[in-house]
N, C-alpha and C positions, 0 to 999 in steps of 0.2 A: 578467539575467533575471526578471521576477517569476513563479516558479511557484506557481500558486493552487490545482491540483488535479492528484495523481498517482494512477492506479489502476494497481496493481501486480500482478503475478502471482507468488503467491510458494508454495513447498512447504516442508513441516516433517516431520518424523518424527511418526509416530502418538503415540509416546510422551510425548515433549518436543521443543521447549518447549511450554506451553499457549498456545492463542489469546490469553487474556488476556496472558500475559508478553509476545508478540509487540505488543499494542496499547498494553498499558504502555511499553515502549522505544520505539515510534514516538512516542506522546504526550509524551513527556518530550524529544524533539528540539525544537531552536528552531523557533518560529514556527506551529507544530502547533496548529489549532484544532479539527480533528475527526478521527476514525478510524472507518472502517467496516470490518469484518472478516466476510467472507462465505465459508463453507467450500462451495467447488464440487466436489471429490471428496474419496473415502476409498477407500483400497485397504488391503492389509494392510501395508505399511510406511510410507506416507506420506498425508499431508492437502494437497491443494491448495486454496490460498485465492485471493479476490480481494482486496485490501485498497486503499481508496479512502481517500486523505488530503486533506484541504483546510484552507487557511491563506493567508498572504501570506509571499512570498518564501521559500517553501522550499526547503531545500539538499537536492538529490536525493543527493549523497554521503553527507552525514550520516545521513541517512533510511535507505539502504542497509546503512551501519555498525551501525545501531542495531539492523535488521534480523538482520543477519548475527552479531550479538553474542549472540543467544539461541539460536542454532544453526540459524535457518530462512535459506533461499536465495531470493533474487529471480531469476526466471527471464525476466521482459521487464516492459517498460511498455507497459500495454495503452491508456491514455489520458492525455494531459496537457494541461493548459489553463494559459496562460500571459496576461499582460498586465493592465489596468486591473480587468478583470471577467471571470466565467465565462460562455462562451459554450456554452448547452446544445445538445446534438446534436439535429439533426432529422433524423427518419428520412424518407427520400424513398420515395415510393410508386410503384411500377413497374407 
């Protein structure tokens, strides 16, 4: 399967690793062309992030291992785009 975009819900401890360390580990994974890390929540002990990764033929398991090697934890896959092109989500009006 040609995974082109992954959006992951990731948590890390407040003190370590840094957001830069996590982005660097992901960026070093094969076929990653871009990484966007957005902090979504901060509490006393943890930082919640939404991480968007784009590329060609991304390997989910390799990316998760890269994130976990920094000490962060992947909670869920919030978006997945596969195929020969990325199909952008279209919001429905109700």
